[in-house]
C-alpha positions as CSV (number, residue, x, y, z in Angstrom):
1,X,-151.4,-18.5,35.8
2,X,-153.0,-19.2,32.3
3,X,-151.6,-18.9,28.8
4,X,-153.0,-15.3,28.7
5,X,-151.1,-14.3,31.7
6,X,-148.1,-15.7,30.9
7,X,-148.2,-14.1,27.4
8,X,-148.9,-10.7,28.9
9,X,-146.2,-11.0,31.5
10,X,-143.6,-12.0,28.5
11,X,-144.9,-9.2,26.5
12,X,-144.4,-6.9,29.2
13,X,-141.0,-8.1,29.9
14,X,-140.1,-7.9,26.1
15,X,-141.1,-4.0,26.3
16,X,-139.1,-3.2,29.3
17,X,-136.2,-5.0,28.5
18,X,-134.7,-2.1,26.1
19,X,-135.5,0.2,28.9
20,X,-133.8,-1.6,31.5
21,X,-130.8,-2.2,29.1
22,X,-130.5,1.7,28.3
23,X,-131.0,2.8,32.1
24,X,-128.1,0.1,33.0
25,X,-125.8,1.1,30.2
26,X,-126.1,5.0,30.4
27,X,-127.0,5.3,34.1
28,X,-126.1,2.7,36.3
29,X,-122.6,1.8,34.8
30,X,-121.6,5.3,34.5
31,X,-122.6,5.7,38.3
32,X,-120.7,2.6,39.1
33,X,-117.5,4.2,37.1
34,X,-117.8,7.4,39.2
35,X,-118.0,5.5,42.4
36,X,-115.2,3.1,41.7
37,X,-113.2,6.3,40.7
38,X,-113.8,8.1,43.7
39,X,-111.9,5.6,45.7
40,X,-109.1,5.8,43.4
41,X,-105.8,7.8,43.2
42,X,-105.4,10.5,40.5
43,X,-101.7,10.4,38.9
44,X,-99.7,13.9,38.8
45,X,-100.6,14.1,34.9
46,X,-103.9,12.8,34.9
47,X,-105.4,9.3,34.7
48,X,-106.3,7.3,37.6
49,X,-105.4,4.2,39.7
50,X,-108.2,2.3,41.0
51,X,-107.9,1.2,44.8
52,X,-109.3,1.9,48.0
53,X,-108.3,5.5,49.1
54,X,-110.7,6.9,51.2
55,X,-108.8,10.1,51.7
56,X,-110.8,11.5,48.6
57,X,-113.7,12.0,50.9
58,X,-112.0,13.0,53.8
59,X,-110.7,16.0,51.4
60,X,-114.3,17.1,50.7
61,X,-114.6,18.2,54.4
62,X,-111.9,20.9,54.0
63,X,-113.4,24.3,55.1
64,X,-113.2,25.8,51.8
65,X,-115.1,23.0,50.0
66,X,-117.5,22.7,52.9
67,X,-118.2,26.5,52.1
68,X,-118.6,25.7,48.5
69,X,-121.1,22.9,49.4
70,X,-123.0,24.9,51.9
71,X,-123.1,27.7,49.2
72,X,-124.6,25.5,46.8
73,X,-127.5,23.8,49.3
74,X,-128.4,27.6,50.1
75,X,-128.7,29.0,46.4
76,X,-130.6,25.6,45.3
77,X,-133.0,25.9,48.4
78,X,-133.6,29.8,47.5
79,X,-134.1,29.0,44.1
80,X,-136.7,26.3,44.8
81,X,-138.5,28.5,47.3
82,X,-138.6,31.6,44.6
83,X,-139.9,29.3,41.9
84,X,-142.7,28.0,44.0
85,X,-143.7,31.6,45.3
86,X,-143.6,32.7,41.8
87,X,-144.8,29.6,39.8
88,X,-148.0,28.8,42.2
89,X,-149.8,32.0,41.5
90,X,-149.1,31.6,37.8
91,X,-150.3,27.9,38.0
92,X,-153.2,28.8,39.8
93,X,-154.1,31.7,37.2
94,X,-153.8,29.3,34.4
95,X,-155.7,26.5,35.8
96,X,-158.5,28.7,37.2
97,X,-158.7,31.8,35.3
98,X,-157.5,30.8,32.2
99,X,-160.5,29.7,30.4
100,X,-160.1,29.1,26.7
101,X,-156.4,30.7,26.9
102,X,-155.0,27.9,29.0
103,X,-153.2,26.3,26.1
104,X,-151.8,29.5,25.1
105,X,-150.4,30.3,28.4
106,X,-148.9,26.9,28.8
107,X,-147.4,27.3,25.5
108,X,-145.9,30.7,26.7
109,X,-144.4,28.9,29.7
110,X,-142.9,26.1,27.6
111,X,-141.3,28.5,25.0
112,X,-138.0,29.0,27.2
113,X,-137.5,25.4,26.2
114,X,-137.2,26.0,22.7
115,X,-133.6,27.6,23.2
116,X,-130.6,26.3,24.9
117,X,-129.8,26.8,28.5
118,X,-126.5,28.5,27.4
119,X,-128.1,30.9,25.0
120,X,-130.6,31.8,27.9
121,X,-127.6,32.3,30.4
122,X,-125.6,34.4,27.7
123,X,-129.0,36.8,27.4
124,X,-128.9,37.4,31.3
125,X,-125.0,38.3,30.8
126,X,-126.2,40.7,28.1
127,X,-128.9,42.0,30.5
128,X,-126.9,42.5,33.6
129,X,-123.3,42.7,32.4
130,X,-121.1,45.9,32.8
131,X,-121.7,49.6,33.1
132,X,-123.5,49.4,29.8
133,X,-125.6,46.4,30.5
134,X,-129.7,46.6,29.9
135,X,-130.5,46.8,33.3
136,X,-128.2,49.3,34.4
137,X,-129.4,51.6,31.4
138,X,-132.9,51.2,32.4
139,X,-132.2,52.1,36.1
140,X,-130.4,55.4,35.2
141,X,-133.0,56.2,32.6
142,X,-135.7,55.8,35.4
143,X,-133.3,58.1,37.6
144,X,-133.3,55.1,40.0
145,X,-129.6,55.0,40.5
146,X,-127.0,57.7,39.6
147,X,-124.2,55.4,38.9
148,X,-123.9,52.0,37.6
149,X,-124.7,49.1,39.8
150,X,-122.7,45.9,40.2
151,X,-125.4,43.3,39.1
152,X,-123.3,40.8,37.4
153,X,-120.9,38.4,39.0
154,X,-123.0,38.2,42.2
155,X,-125.1,35.2,43.9
156,X,-128.3,37.4,43.2
157,X,-127.5,37.3,39.3
158,X,-126.8,33.7,39.7
159,X,-130.5,33.2,41.5
160,X,-132.1,35.6,39.2
161,X,-130.7,33.4,36.0
162,X,-131.6,29.9,37.7
163,X,-135.2,31.3,38.6
164,X,-135.7,32.6,35.1
165,X,-134.3,29.2,33.7
166,X,-136.3,26.4,36.2
167,X,-139.3,28.5,36.7
168,X,-141.2,26.2,34.0
169,X,-140.2,22.9,36.0
170,X,-142.2,24.5,39.0
171,X,-145.2,25.7,37.1
172,X,-146.1,22.8,34.8
173,X,-146.5,20.1,37.6
174,X,-148.3,22.5,39.9
175,X,-150.5,23.1,36.8
176,X,-151.4,19.6,36.4
177,X,-152.2,19.1,39.9
178,X,-154.4,22.2,40.1
179,X,-156.2,21.4,36.8
180,X,-157.5,17.9,38.4
181,X,-159.0,20.0,41.2
182,X,-162.8,19.4,42.1
183,X,-164.6,22.7,42.4
184,X,-167.2,21.1,44.5
185,X,-164.6,20.8,47.5
186,X,-164.0,24.6,47.2
187,X,-167.7,25.6,47.0
188,X,-168.4,23.1,50.0
189,X,-165.7,24.7,52.3
190,X,-167.2,28.2,51.4
191,X,-170.8,26.8,52.2
192,X,-169.6,25.8,55.7
193,X,-168.6,29.3,56.2
194,X,-164.9,29.0,55.3
195,X,-163.2,32.3,54.1
196,X,-161.0,32.4,50.7
197,X,-157.8,32.4,52.6
198,X,-158.7,29.3,54.7
199,X,-160.3,27.6,52.2
200,X,-156.9,27.8,50.0
201,X,-155.0,26.8,53.0
202,X,-157.4,24.0,54.1
203,X,-158.6,22.7,50.8
204,X,-156.6,23.8,47.7
205,X,-153.1,23.9,48.9
206,X,-153.3,20.6,50.6
207,X,-154.6,18.7,47.4
208,X,-152.1,20.5,45.2
209,X,-149.0,19.0,47.2
210,X,-148.3,16.3,44.8
211,X,-147.5,19.3,42.3
212,X,-145.4,21.1,44.9
213,X,-143.2,18.2,45.8
214,X,-142.8,17.0,42.0
215,X,-141.9,20.8,41.0
216,X,-139.7,21.4,44.2
217,X,-137.7,18.2,43.2
218,X,-137.4,18.9,39.5
219,X,-136.2,22.4,40.1
220,X,-133.7,21.4,43.2
221,X,-132.0,18.9,41.7
222,X,-130.6,20.6,38.6
223,X,-130.1,23.8,40.8
224,X,-127.8,21.8,43.1
225,X,-126.0,20.4,40.2
226,X,-125.9,23.6,38.2
227,X,-122.5,25.0,36.3
228,X,-123.1,27.0,33.3
229,X,-125.3,29.6,35.1
230,X,-122.8,30.5,38.0
231,X,-120.0,30.3,35.4
232,X,-121.5,33.1,33.5
233,X,-123.4,35.0,35.9
234,X,-121.6,34.4,39.2
235,X,-117.8,34.0,38.1
236,X,-115.2,33.2,40.6
237,X,-117.1,34.8,43.3
238,X,-120.0,32.5,43.2
239,X,-118.6,28.9,42.6
240,X,-120.9,25.9,43.3
241,X,-120.2,22.4,43.4
242,X,-120.7,21.7,39.8
243,X,-118.2,24.3,39.1
244,X,-115.7,22.5,41.4
245,X,-116.6,19.2,40.0
246,X,-116.0,20.5,36.4
247,X,-112.7,22.2,37.4
248,X,-111.4,18.8,38.9
249,X,-112.1,16.9,35.9
250,X,-111.1,19.3,33.1
251,X,-108.7,21.7,34.6
252,X,-107.1,20.1,37.8
253,X,-107.2,16.7,36.3
254,X,-108.0,15.1,39.6
255,X,-110.7,12.6,38.6
256,X,-110.7,10.8,42.0
257,X,-111.5,13.9,44.0
258,X,-114.0,15.1,41.3
259,X,-115.7,11.8,41.5
260,X,-116.0,11.9,45.3
261,X,-117.2,15.3,45.0
262,X,-120.0,14.2,42.7
263,X,-120.8,10.9,45.0
264,X,-121.0,13.2,48.0
265,X,-123.5,15.6,46.1
266,X,-125.4,12.5,45.0
267,X,-125.9,11.5,48.7
268,X,-126.9,14.9,49.8
269,X,-129.5,15.3,47.4
270,X,-131.1,12.0,48.1
271,X,-131.1,12.6,51.7
272,X,-132.6,16.2,51.4
273,X,-135.3,15.0,48.9
274,X,-136.1,11.9,51.2
275,X,-136.6,14.3,54.2
276,X,-138.5,16.8,52.1
277,X,-140.7,14.3,50.8
278,X,-141.4,12.6,54.3
279,X,-141.8,16.0,55.9
280,X,-144.5,17.3,53.5
281,X,-146.2,14.2,53.2
282,X,-146.4,13.9,57.4
283,X,-147.7,17.3,57.4
284,X,-150.4,16.5,54.7
285,X,-151.6,13.2,56.6
286,X,-152.0,15.4,59.7
287,X,-154.0,18.0,58.0
288,X,-156.3,15.4,56.5
């Protein structure tokens, strides 16, 4: 390796060293602490004693906690699917039909990011909350119901709030993938006799799979760890793993069990994402 190559390597290492230090300090170190705490033993009045107590992980398999974990995964999957079903047509329209208004439409998609997630969740509390909520007033004004409906503190309310909050995370990767689409491939498929439906499933959708995978991951991961929206819109009826971890750390002061829950959730998420990526990638290779 010449002097220029060594200089380039040293320069790259110098640029990456702050990033490596930042990730190690604020990502790897806290992760190792949580892992160490998960094998510790919590005191009666808080605090933790480090050691090797695998009982924290055995406690996770209690039917009560397994029900919460299953509910969390179901809600996260439903939220991801709904965001995909809603976000794909929107991204498709912006990419192919937006014309000179593309930047304006993308700006409208990003506007919710300008406000706090907490404020957006409280907005849904105002919309769905109580007998005098905005949604109930509209339904009764349109004579769609004769009495107020229970719209808040339900799993449906949680899913509505999460779809609204995480939909942009699905639209933006899909738009980035569809914007690079080569129109000549679509025209070639139609020239060969393919219908619009077959052209979409055989050409457009397979080529947009990188955006589908990226958007699904960006939505699924925070959905599985969400605790603000379930706390405000779901209440005690829709407790998710994020709420359970928060309760263990802040209320029950059982840091060991809370850490074990966090580690188990991380393992489940990594396993689910690896399975999803491999499965979708295998299907894509088969279609090609």
